[in-house]
Every structure is written in structure tokens, then in C-alpha cells.
C-alpha positions as CSV (number, residue, x, y, z in Angstrom):
1,X,16.5,-31.8,-4.5
2,X,15.4,-33.4,-1.2
3,X,16.7,-31.7,1.9
4,X,18.5,-33.9,4.4
5,X,18.5,-33.5,8.2
6,X,22.3,-33.2,8.2
7,X,22.2,-30.1,5.9
8,X,23.2,-26.9,7.7
9,X,20.3,-24.8,9.1
10,X,19.3,-21.9,6.9
11,X,18.7,-18.5,8.6
12,X,17.4,-15.1,7.7
13,X,19.3,-12.2,9.4
14,X,17.5,-9.0,10.2
15,X,19.5,-6.1,11.3
16,X,17.9,-3.2,13.1
17,X,18.9,-0.4,15.5
18,X,18.6,-2.6,18.6
19,X,20.8,-5.4,17.2
20,X,20.4,-8.4,15.0
21,X,17.8,-11.2,15.1
22,X,17.8,-14.5,13.3
23,X,15.0,-16.6,12.0
24,X,15.7,-20.3,11.2
25,X,13.9,-22.1,8.4
26,X,12.6,-25.6,9.3
27,X,11.1,-27.6,6.4
28,X,8.3,-28.9,8.5
29,X,7.3,-25.9,10.6
30,X,8.6,-23.0,8.6
31,X,10.4,-20.0,10.1
32,X,11.0,-20.0,13.9
33,X,13.0,-17.4,15.9
34,X,16.5,-18.4,16.9
35,X,15.9,-17.8,20.6
36,X,16.5,-19.7,23.8
37,X,13.6,-22.1,23.1
38,X,15.1,-23.1,19.7
39,X,18.7,-23.4,21.1
40,X,17.5,-25.5,24.0
41,X,16.2,-28.0,21.3
42,X,19.3,-27.7,19.1
43,X,21.9,-27.8,21.9
44,X,21.3,-30.3,24.8
45,X,22.0,-28.8,28.2
46,X,21.8,-25.2,26.9
47,X,19.4,-24.1,29.7
48,X,22.0,-25.2,32.3
49,X,24.7,-22.9,30.9
50,X,25.5,-19.5,32.4
51,X,25.0,-16.3,30.3
52,X,28.5,-16.3,28.8
53,X,28.3,-19.9,27.9
54,X,24.9,-19.5,26.3
55,X,26.2,-16.7,24.1
56,X,29.1,-18.9,23.0
57,X,26.8,-21.8,22.2
58,X,24.6,-19.4,20.2
59,X,27.6,-18.1,18.2
60,X,28.8,-21.6,17.6
61,X,25.4,-22.7,16.3
62,X,25.3,-19.6,14.0
63,X,28.7,-20.6,12.6
64,X,27.1,-23.8,11.3
65,X,24.1,-22.0,9.7
66,X,23.8,-20.8,6.2
67,X,22.5,-17.2,5.8
68,X,20.0,-17.1,2.9
69,X,18.9,-13.5,3.3
70,X,20.2,-10.4,5.0
71,X,17.8,-7.5,5.6
72,X,18.3,-4.1,7.2
73,X,15.3,-2.4,8.8
74,X,15.3,1.4,9.2
75,X,14.7,2.5,12.8
76,X,12.4,5.4,11.9
77,X,9.6,5.2,9.4
78,X,8.5,8.8,8.6
79,X,4.8,9.4,8.9
80,X,4.3,11.2,5.6
81,X,5.7,11.1,2.1
82,X,6.1,14.9,2.0
83,X,9.8,15.8,2.2
84,X,11.0,18.6,4.3
85,X,11.8,21.9,2.4
86,X,15.3,22.4,1.0
87,X,17.1,25.5,0.0
88,X,14.8,26.3,-2.9
89,X,12.8,29.4,-2.1
90,X,9.6,28.3,-3.7
91,X,9.6,25.0,-1.9
92,X,10.3,26.7,1.4
93,X,7.5,29.2,0.9
94,X,5.0,26.4,0.0
95,X,6.2,24.4,3.0
96,X,5.6,27.4,5.3
97,X,2.0,27.7,4.2
98,X,1.7,23.9,4.5
99,X,3.0,23.9,8.1
100,X,0.9,26.9,9.1
101,X,-2.2,25.2,7.8
102,X,-1.3,22.1,9.8
103,X,-0.8,24.1,13.0
104,X,-4.1,25.9,12.6
105,X,-5.8,22.5,12.2
106,X,-3.9,20.8,15.0
107,X,-4.0,23.3,17.8
108,X,-7.8,23.4,18.1
109,X,-7.7,19.8,19.4
110,X,-7.3,21.6,22.7
111,X,-11.0,22.5,22.4
112,X,-12.2,19.2,21.0
113,X,-14.2,18.6,24.2
114,X,-15.7,20.8,26.9
115,X,-12.8,19.9,29.2
116,X,-9.8,21.7,27.9
117,X,-7.6,19.2,29.9
118,X,-8.8,16.3,27.7
119,X,-8.0,18.1,24.5
120,X,-4.6,19.3,25.7
121,X,-3.7,15.7,26.9
122,X,-4.6,14.3,23.5
123,X,-2.5,16.9,21.6
124,X,0.4,16.6,24.1
125,X,0.3,12.8,23.7
126,X,0.6,13.1,19.9
127,X,3.4,15.6,20.1
128,X,5.3,13.5,22.7
129,X,4.9,10.5,20.5
130,X,7.0,12.1,17.8
131,X,9.9,12.2,20.3
132,X,8.8,9.3,22.5
133,X,12.0,7.2,22.3
134,X,14.2,10.1,23.5
135,X,11.7,11.0,26.2
136,X,11.6,7.5,27.5
137,X,15.4,7.2,27.5
138,X,15.5,10.3,29.6
139,X,12.6,9.1,31.8
140,X,11.9,5.4,31.5
141,X,8.7,5.7,33.5
142,X,7.1,8.1,30.9
143,X,4.2,6.6,28.9
144,X,2.6,8.5,26.0
145,X,-0.6,6.6,26.5
146,X,-4.2,7.6,26.8
147,X,-6.9,5.1,27.7
148,X,-10.5,5.7,26.8
149,X,-13.7,3.6,27.3
150,X,-16.6,4.8,25.3
151,X,-19.1,3.3,22.8
152,X,-20.0,6.7,21.3
153,X,-19.2,6.7,17.6
154,X,-17.9,10.3,17.6
155,X,-15.2,9.3,20.1
156,X,-13.9,6.6,17.7
157,X,-14.2,9.0,14.8
158,X,-12.3,11.8,16.6
159,X,-9.4,9.5,17.6
160,X,-9.2,7.8,14.2
161,X,-9.1,11.1,12.4
162,X,-6.4,12.5,14.8
163,X,-4.2,9.4,14.4
164,X,-4.6,9.3,10.6
165,X,-3.8,13.0,10.4
166,X,-0.6,12.4,12.2
167,X,0.4,9.3,10.1
168,X,-0.7,9.4,6.4
169,X,1.6,6.5,5.2
170,X,1.0,2.8,5.4
171,X,3.9,1.4,3.3
172,X,7.6,1.9,3.2
173,X,10.6,0.4,1.3
174,X,8.6,-0.3,-1.9
175,X,5.9,-2.0,0.0
176,X,8.1,-4.5,1.9
177,X,7.1,-2.8,5.2
178,X,3.5,-2.2,6.0
179,X,2.4,-0.6,9.3
180,X,-1.1,0.6,10.1
181,X,-1.8,3.5,12.4
182,X,-5.1,2.1,13.5
183,X,-4.9,-1.4,15.1
184,X,-8.4,-2.7,15.2
185,X,-8.3,-6.0,17.1
186,X,-12.1,-6.5,16.9
187,X,-13.1,-9.6,14.8
188,X,-16.2,-10.7,13.1
189,X,-18.2,-13.5,14.8
190,X,-16.3,-16.8,14.2
191,X,-13.3,-14.9,12.8
192,X,-9.7,-15.7,13.9
193,X,-8.1,-13.4,16.5
194,X,-5.7,-10.8,15.2
195,X,-1.9,-10.8,15.8
196,X,0.5,-7.8,15.8
197,X,1.7,-9.1,12.3
198,X,-1.8,-8.2,10.9
199,X,-1.0,-4.5,11.5
200,X,2.8,-4.3,11.3
201,X,5.0,-6.5,9.2
202,X,8.2,-6.7,7.3
203,X,7.9,-9.0,4.3
204,X,11.0,-11.0,3.5
205,X,11.3,-13.2,0.4
206,X,14.1,-15.7,0.0
207,X,14.6,-18.0,-3.1
208,X,12.8,-21.3,-2.9
209,X,11.4,-20.4,0.5
210,X,8.1,-19.2,1.8
211,X,7.7,-15.5,2.6
212,X,8.7,-14.5,6.2
213,X,6.7,-11.8,7.9
214,X,7.9,-10.2,11.2
215,X,6.5,-7.3,13.1
216,X,8.1,-3.8,12.9
217,X,8.1,-1.7,16.1
218,X,6.3,1.6,16.3
219,X,9.0,4.2,17.1
220,X,8.4,8.0,17.3
221,X,4.9,7.7,15.8
222,X,1.2,7.5,16.9
223,X,-1.1,4.5,17.0
224,X,-4.7,3.8,17.9
225,X,-5.5,0.4,19.4
226,X,-9.2,-0.6,19.4
227,X,-10.7,-3.6,21.2
228,X,-7.6,-5.5,22.2
229,X,-7.8,-7.8,25.1
230,X,-5.2,-8.1,27.9
231,X,-3.3,-11.0,26.1
232,X,-3.2,-9.0,22.8
233,X,-1.9,-5.9,24.6
234,X,0.9,-7.9,26.2
235,X,1.9,-9.2,22.8
236,X,1.8,-5.7,21.3
237,X,3.5,-3.9,24.2
238,X,7.2,-4.4,23.1
239,X,6.3,-3.0,19.7
240,X,4.4,0.1,20.9
241,X,6.4,1.2,24.0
242,X,8.2,3.9,22.1
243,X,5.2,5.5,20.5
244,X,2.1,7.5,21.4
245,X,-0.8,5.1,21.9
246,X,-4.5,5.7,22.3
247,X,-6.3,2.6,23.8
248,X,-10.0,2.6,23.0
249,X,-12.1,0.0,24.8
250,X,-9.2,-2.3,25.5
251,X,-8.6,-4.9,28.2
252,X,-6.9,-4.3,31.5
253,X,-3.2,-3.4,31.3
254,X,-0.3,-1.8,33.2
255,X,0.7,0.6,30.5
256,X,0.1,3.6,32.7
257,X,-0.5,7.0,31.1
258,X,-3.7,9.0,31.2
259,X,-7.1,7.4,31.7
260,X,-10.1,9.5,30.5
261,X,-13.5,9.1,32.2
262,X,-16.7,9.1,30.1
263,X,-17.9,12.3,31.8
264,X,-14.8,14.1,30.5
265,X,-15.7,13.4,26.9
266,X,-18.8,15.7,26.9
267,X,-19.7,18.4,24.3
268,X,-17.7,17.0,21.3
269,X,-16.9,19.6,18.7
270,X,-17.2,18.1,15.2
271,X,-15.7,21.2,13.5
272,X,-12.3,20.3,15.0
273,X,-12.4,16.8,13.5
274,X,-13.5,18.2,10.2
275,X,-10.5,20.6,10.2
276,X,-8.1,17.7,10.9
277,X,-9.6,15.7,8.1
278,X,-9.3,18.5,5.6
279,X,-5.7,19.4,6.5
280,X,-4.5,15.9,7.4
281,X,-1.5,16.0,5.0
282,X,-0.5,19.4,6.3
283,X,-0.8,18.1,9.9
284,X,1.4,15.1,9.0
285,X,4.0,17.4,7.4
286,X,4.0,19.7,10.4
287,X,4.5,16.7,12.8
288,X,7.3,15.4,10.6
289,X,9.0,18.8,10.8
290,X,8.5,18.8,14.6
291,X,10.0,15.3,14.8
292,X,13.1,16.5,12.8
293,X,13.3,19.9,14.5
294,X,15.8,19.0,17.3
295,X,19.3,18.4,16.1
296,X,20.2,17.1,19.6
297,X,17.1,15.3,20.5
298,X,18.6,13.6,23.5
299,X,19.5,17.0,25.1
300,X,16.1,18.4,24.3
301,X,14.4,15.4,26.0
302,X,16.6,15.7,29.1
303,X,15.7,19.4,29.3
304,X,12.0,18.6,29.1
305,X,12.3,16.0,31.9
306,X,14.4,18.3,34.0
307,X,11.9,21.1,33.7
308,X,9.0,18.7,34.5
309,X,10.7,17.5,37.6
310,X,11.7,21.0,38.7
311,X,8.0,22.1,38.5
312,X,7.4,20.1,41.7
313,X,9.8,22.4,43.6
314,X,12.9,21.7,45.7
315,X,12.3,18.9,48.1
316,X,12.7,19.4,51.8
317,X,16.4,18.9,52.9
318,X,15.1,16.5,55.7
319,X,14.3,13.9,53.1
320,X,17.1,11.6,52.0
321,X,15.3,10.5,48.8
322,X,12.0,11.2,47.1
323,X,9.8,9.5,44.5
324,X,7.5,11.5,42.3
325,X,4.0,10.3,41.5
326,X,4.2,8.8,38.0
327,X,0.9,10.2,36.9
328,X,1.7,13.7,38.1
329,X,5.2,13.5,36.4
330,X,3.6,12.3,33.2
331,X,1.3,15.3,33.4
332,X,4.2,17.6,33.9
333,X,6.0,16.2,31.0
334,X,3.0,16.6,28.7
335,X,2.9,20.2,29.9
336,X,6.5,20.9,29.0
337,X,6.2,19.2,25.6
338,X,3.2,21.3,24.7
339,X,5.0,24.5,25.8
340,X,8.0,23.5,23.7
341,X,5.8,22.9,20.7
342,X,4.2,26.3,21.0
343,X,7.6,28.0,21.4
344,X,8.8,26.1,18.3
345,X,5.9,27.3,16.2
346,X,6.7,30.9,17.2
347,X,10.5,30.5,16.7
348,X,9.9,29.1,13.2
349,X,7.5,32.0,12.4
350,X,4.6,29.7,11.6
351,X,2.3,31.5,14.1
352,X,2.6,34.9,15.7
353,X,2.8,35.4,19.4
354,X,-0.7,36.9,19.3
355,X,-2.1,33.8,17.6
356,X,-0.4,31.5,20.1
357,X,-1.4,33.5,23.2
358,X,-4.8,31.9,23.3
359,X,-3.4,28.4,23.4
360,X,-0.7,29.4,26.0
361,X,-3.5,30.6,28.2
362,X,-5.4,27.3,27.8
363,X,-2.3,25.2,28.5
364,X,-1.4,27.2,31.6
365,X,-5.0,27.0,32.9
366,X,-4.9,23.2,32.5
367,X,-1.4,22.4,33.7
368,X,-0.3,25.4,35.8
369,X,-3.4,27.2,37.0
370,X,-3.3,30.2,39.4
371,X,-3.6,29.1,43.0
372,X,-7.1,29.4,44.3
373,X,-7.5,31.3,47.5
374,X,-8.4,28.9,50.2
375,X,-11.7,29.6,52.0
376,X,-11.7,29.3,55.8
377,X,-13.3,26.0,56.9
378,X,-17.0,25.9,57.5
379,X,-18.6,23.7,60.1
380,X,-22.1,22.3,60.4
381,X,-22.3,23.6,64.0
382,X,-21.5,27.2,63.0
383,X,-24.6,29.4,63.4
384,X,-23.8,31.3,60.2
385,X,-23.6,27.9,58.3
386,X,-26.9,26.9,59.9
387,X,-28.7,30.1,58.8
388,X,-27.3,29.7,55.3
389,X,-28.6,26.2,54.9
390,X,-31.9,27.1,56.6
391,X,-32.4,30.0,54.0
392,X,-32.2,27.4,51.3
393,X,-34.7,25.1,53.1
394,X,-37.0,28.1,53.6
395,X,-37.4,28.5,49.9
396,X,-38.5,24.9,49.5
397,X,-42.1,24.1,48.4
398,X,-42.3,21.8,51.4
399,X,-42.9,24.7,53.8
400,X,-46.6,25.3,54.7
401,X,-47.9,28.9,54.6
402,X,-48.9,30.9,57.7
403,X,-52.6,29.9,57.3
404,X,-52.1,26.4,56.0
405,X,-52.4,23.4,58.4
406,X,-49.5,21.2,59.2
407,X,-50.2,17.5,59.7
408,X,-48.1,14.5,60.6
409,X,-49.2,12.7,57.4
410,X,-48.1,15.5,55.1
411,X,-44.7,15.3,53.5
412,X,-43.8,18.8,54.7
413,X,-40.6,20.0,56.4
414,X,-42.2,22.8,58.4
415,X,-44.5,25.8,58.4
416,X,-44.5,29.6,58.7
417,X,-46.1,30.6,62.0
418,X,-46.6,33.8,63.9
419,X,-45.5,33.5,67.6
420,X,-46.0,36.5,69.9
421,X,-46.3,38.9,66.9
422,X,-43.1,37.6,65.2
423,X,-42.9,35.3,62.2
424,X,-40.9,32.1,62.5
425,X,-40.0,29.1,60.3
426,X,-41.1,26.2,62.6
427,X,-40.0,22.6,61.9
428,X,-40.5,19.5,64.0
429,X,-37.2,18.6,65.6
430,X,-37.0,15.1,64.0
431,X,-37.8,16.4,60.5
432,X,-35.3,19.3,61.0
433,X,-32.6,16.9,62.1
434,X,-33.0,14.8,59.0
435,X,-33.3,17.7,56.5
436,X,-30.5,19.8,58.0
437,X,-28.0,16.9,58.1
438,X,-28.8,15.9,54.5
439,X,-28.4,19.5,53.2
440,X,-25.2,20.0,55.1
441,X,-23.6,16.8,53.8
442,X,-24.6,17.8,50.2
443,X,-22.6,21.1,50.6
444,X,-19.0,20.1,49.7
445,X,-17.4,22.9,51.6
446,X,-19.0,22.1,55.0
447,X,-17.4,19.9,57.6
448,X,-20.0,17.6,59.0
449,X,-18.0,15.6,61.5
450,X,-20.2,17.2,64.2
451,X,-23.0,14.8,63.1
452,X,-21.0,11.8,64.4
453,X,-21.7,12.8,68.0
454,X,-24.5,11.2,70.0
455,X,-27.6,13.5,70.2
456,X,-25.8,16.1,68.1
457,X,-29.2,17.8,67.4
458,X,-29.5,18.8,71.1
459,X,-25.9,20.0,71.3
460,X,-26.4,22.1,68.1
461,X,-29.7,23.7,69.5
462,X,-27.8,24.7,72.6
463,X,-25.1,26.4,70.4
464,X,-27.8,28.1,68.3
465,X,-29.7,29.2,71.4
466,X,-26.7,31.0,72.8
467,X,-26.2,32.7,69.4
468,X,-29.9,33.7,69.3
469,X,-30.3,32.0,66.0
470,X,-33.4,30.1,67.2
471,X,-36.3,30.8,69.6
472,X,-35.8,29.4,73.1
473,X,-38.1,28.9,76.0
474,X,-37.7,30.8,79.3
475,X,-35.7,27.9,80.7
476,X,-33.5,25.5,78.7
477,X,-32.9,25.6,74.9
478,X,-35.4,23.1,73.5
479,X,-38.5,24.8,72.4
480,X,-42.0,23.3,72.3
481,X,-44.9,24.5,70.1
482,X,-48.3,23.1,69.1
483,X,-47.4,22.9,65.4
484,X,-49.9,20.2,64.6
485,X,-52.8,22.1,66.2
486,X,-53.7,19.0,68.2
487,X,-53.3,20.5,71.7
488,X,-50.1,18.6,72.3
489,X,-47.7,21.4,72.8
490,X,-45.9,19.8,75.8
491,X,-44.7,16.8,73.6
492,X,-44.0,18.6,70.4
493,X,-40.4,19.8,70.2
494,X,-39.6,22.1,67.3
495,X,-36.8,24.3,65.9
496,X,-38.2,27.8,65.3
497,X,-36.0,30.2,63.3
498,X,-36.9,33.9,63.2
499,X,-38.0,34.9,59.7
500,X,-35.9,38.1,59.9
501,X,-32.7,36.0,60.1
502,X,-33.7,34.0,57.0
503,X,-34.1,37.1,54.9
504,X,-30.9,38.8,55.8
505,X,-28.0,38.5,53.3
């Protein structure tokens, strides 16, 4: 039967936790969302209406439509097929061993790389992802996101294994829902670009109509996004905002979270990845139990956020309002989530306190280290700093021996010379100036602002002369010595340091 233009529009209604959305079937174009763009075409003057009037116009249009399919989408899609243990003693005992094996495979992620902070951040991101929606409701600025740029194949392998260990399912509701944990946006040469529907989709079939496929959001789960450009990330953002996300070699974005540098990904431990692979189903079961652990998840999330904010201390009463650094707050939230997870493992009896102590020490060293005693500032013009740097220069191979000649053409810093029966390290003033300033600037704990002064080398020699750290003439503080052996003592200014001062501790 031919469809006429005056027939009522046919719609598919999809109900989910955030509300109801409608898709209209048009014979020529297929399904289109019933949004403001569609209503602007269907109802002239729609864009000029206020919000209340637009809602009335939308409801009036829906009254004219025929609903051909009603679908209800579950809000949470559990990450594993393994059900949680019931009252049966055998099942509970088996689940205990299962969860324990998962914990013993998951916690070593803290040591996946040389930097314990990287491993802790990866683990904390996964754990936060299981409660991401509640955490974001308590703190909207929180982002369970880690961004990495690396072409090393082991990095991709490690992230893929971690994500697939957290989520072992791909299909739900008898295959009507398919959602992948790894969203690989990379395409073959000449291939079509991917869309979010290629990785997450709800398949809806209506009689005598083509199949409708719409994306399903990622909520309280984990996803790995590979090679997505900025436009693709913008498209995916609404569907991934309430999940833990690892971005690998993706385009620029404003998702926030933790950005890892290449230098932090050194000394990768393949045994940790192997353990995750072998116990992936146990890890997924453990994370599902962690997801379902809190009866009042909202209160738990608020407690985590409150503890994270309290870790910054009480603000000075002179301030009317304060704003915490989002990156530091995210770090504090990851810290509290990790601590909560370790406490939960102990409370459930999965791991003993002695087994967890090692990981508690690692977490504390990463997120709450003991304060380091501040060293007093050191200045380049301090005679003790001068002697310390000169001791290092004295061990250089660029110092000529007592009997070796010193020439202008040689690339030497100085020479050992005996003057009036005493051994000195003698350096031409110009070469000493260059070598000393370079060495002092290389020392991170030395303040070198003194070098900004005009003729600082002369001022420094005066200070050193008063401290008896260098040899001085009978008058003045600049010493002259025929270091080149060319009979030009009067024009050769040098810095001569007593050898006895360079050998003292």
C-alpha cells in the first residue's frame, strides 16, 4: 500500500533513565531524531517560540504521530556475565576465590611502569569508572580520563588488556545492544570514517520498516578510545562522560583528566599484563562486585568528594571564596577512590591487611608523600657553593697536570700549578667565568640570579678573596699569573684556587 503524505508520522519511542527520545520514520530519508531541527520543518515559526510554547508544540506534534515501536533501555549494562554470589555456600566460596584472584591480578597495575604514579592513576581511573556517574553528580568537574600519546605497541597492549579485563561483555538483551570496550577510530586507507554507532548501538526492528540503530551511552564502565580526531571526540563526548576513558593518540580535546607524558611510561612490566589476561574474568567479576558494593552510592560518592576537598586543608578565613585546581582535585579524588577500594577488599576479607599494606604504602607515597625537609637556599656567590662546584670541575679531564703545558689553542679549562710552594688549580678568568656559570646553572638547587649583574665575575672574586677561597695579590683581588708560559703575566688574569680547599669534604 502506497504511503500518502497526509498519513500521520510514525515514530519509535525509546525510554531510558534520562527521559524519552523519539525517532520519526520518513519514507525518503529513513529515521530522523524528533528534535528542534525536525520540529522547525514540521511546524512553521517553531524557532520563534519560547521554551514553554516549544514544548507545547512538540507535544501537539506527538499527538498526531503513530507509535510503531516502544523500547526501554536499561541504564546500566553490567560488565560481565558472572552473577554475584547468592546465599548458597558453595557459590559464595567459589566467588570468594574468584574475587581474590581478580584482586591479586588487578592491584599489581600500580607497578605496571617504573613510575608508581602512572600505575596508580590507571587503576584509580578504572575503579572510579565503576562509580563515575555518582562521582560526577557529587562533583561535576571530575573526569575519569587518562590521555596518552605513544606509538609503542606495548602501551596499546597494556591499555587494551586492562580495559578488556574490566569489561568482558559485548552484547546485552539478546544481542539487541552491542557496546565495545575498545573504540578504535583508525580506518584503512580509503575507508569511511567511524561513527559512535560503530562501537555502541541499540538495534530496533519495527514491522515493514528498516532497522533503527541508535548509540547507547557508556555509564559506570570503562572504554579505550584509539586514534579519534577532535570532531569524533566531540561526537562521542555525550556518550562517554559518565565512564572511565583512556584516550590513546587522540586529537585535541577539553575532556580534562590526567595526561601522561612519554617519559612516564618507561620500564613496562609485561608480567602485570599477562596476569590481567589470565585472570580477566575474575577481574571483571571483582569490578562488578565493587560496582554493586555500595547500597547508597550517592552518599559514598559525596563522602569521597568531601574527603578529597578536605585534604587541601581549611582555607584562610580572610578569603571569601576559593576555587580548587581541577587537576589537583581530580588527583585527590583518585586517591580517595583507591583508598576506599583497598578498605573494601579488607572489609570483605578478600585480602588481609598484611597483603594490602604494600599497596597502601605505594598509594600514600604517590598521593600523600611525607613532606621533604626543605634545604636552605644556595647561591652561586656563596664561597661554599663555589668550592663545591670547583671540586667537580677539578676532577674533569680538561685540567692539565702540573708538568703539562697550557696553551690558548687547547680546549682545557685550567691547569695544576705550584705557586710559592703551594699547589693551585689555575684557570684563565674568561674560561672560569664560562665554566662556573654553566655548572652552577646546571645545579637545580643553586640560585644563579647573581649572574644577571654586570661584571659579576669581578664581584664574585672580591667575595671569594675576602673568604680566602682564592689566591689574591698583595693589592686588590684580581690575580695575575703567567699560565701560558709566554712571559705575559701582567695581562693574564686567572682564578687560582688552593688545592687543599678542593680536597676537603
